[in-house]
C-alpha positions in Angstrom: 0.0 0.0 0.2 2.8 2.4 0.9 4.2 2.1 -2.4 1.2 3.6 -4.5 1.0 7.2 -5.0 -1.4 9.2 -2.6 -1.6 6.1 -0.6 -3.1 8.0 2.6 -5.9 9.0 0.0 -6.5 5.7 -1.4 -6.6 4.3 2.2 -9.3 6.8 3.0 -11.4 6.1 0.1 -11.0 2.2 0.6 -12.1 2.6 4.5 -15.2 4.8 3.2 -16.2 2.0 0.7 -15.8 -0.5 3.3 -17.6 1.0 5.8 -20.4 1.9 3.9 -20.4 -1.2 1.9 -20.5 0.5 -1.2 -19.9 -0.8 -4.7 -17.8 1.2 -6.7 -16.8 1.5 -10.3 -13.9 3.7 -11.5 -14.4 5.0 -15.2 -11.8 7.3 -17.0 -13.2 10.5 -18.2 -11.3 12.5 -20.6 -10.0 15.9 -19.5 -12.4 18.8 -20.7 -15.2 16.4 -21.8 -17.9 18.6 -20.0 -19.2 15.3 -18.2 -21.8 16.9 -15.7 -21.1 14.5 -12.9 -17.6 15.1 -13.7 -17.8 18.9 -13.2 -19.9 18.4 -10.0 -16.9 16.3 -8.7 -14.6 19.4 -9.8 -16.7 21.7 -8.1 -16.8 19.8 -4.7 -13.0 19.4 -5.1 -12.6 23.3 -5.4 -15.0 23.8 -2.6 -13.1 21.8 -0.3 -9.9 23.7 -0.7 -11.5 26.6 0.7 -13.6 24.7 3.4 -12.0 25.6 6.9 -13.9 22.9 8.4 -13.2 20.0 6.2 -12.6 17.0 8.8 -10.5 14.1 7.9 -10.2 10.7 9.4 -6.6 10.2 11.1 -4.4 8.7 8.6 -3.0 6.6 11.6 -6.2 4.7 11.8 -6.0 3.9 8.0 -2.3 3.1 7.3 -0.2 0.8 9.3 2.3 3.7 9.7 2.5 7.6 8.3 5.7 8.9 7.6 6.0 12.6 8.3 8.6 15.1 6.8 8.6 18.7 8.3 5.2 17.8 9.8 3.4 17.1 6.7 2.6 13.4 5.5 4.7 11.8 2.8 2.0 10.7 0.5 4.2 9.0 -2.2 6.4 5.7 -2.3 8.5 5.7 0.7 11.3 4.0 -0.9 11.5 6.8 -3.5 11.0 9.7 -1.0 14.2 8.3 0.9 16.0 8.2 -2.3 15.4 11.6 -3.1 16.5 12.5 0.4 19.8 10.9 0.0 20.5 12.4 -3.5 19.3 15.9 -2.2 21.8 15.2 0.3 24.5 14.0 -1.6 24.3 17.1 -4.0 24.4 19.5 -0.9 27.5 17.6 0.1 29.1 18.0 -3.2 28.3 21.5 -3.7 30.2 22.2 -0.5 33.5 20.7 -1.7 36.0 23.3 -1.9 36.5 23.0 -5.7 32.8 23.7 -6.3 33.0 26.7 -3.8 33.6 30.3 -5.3 35.1 31.2 -1.9 37.7 28.8 -1.9 41.5 29.5 -2.7 42.9 28.0 -5.9 45.3 26.2 -3.7 42.1 24.2 -2.0 41.9 22.4 -5.7 43.9 19.4 -6.4 
């Protein structure tokens, strides 16, 4: 589960479907298809962004664990996220080497 994109969203969706005993069929709607139901869902999604009273179930109840980074839940493949953290750290280490530092003297460069 933690390998799929938006795993917290999908976990919440699965929990709601299960709790309410819903039968759900996913249908791909082309972008800008002017489908009335899709337009309604788009309006609901836009309204949710401005709703200050939006309440969500705790992701901790839906997922076996929730990784957080800077107090935000990581909602992507955990391995890829950790790989990106290490890549960023390695890039920072590389940029701090004297040969890449404009303030270093020429004697610092081998």
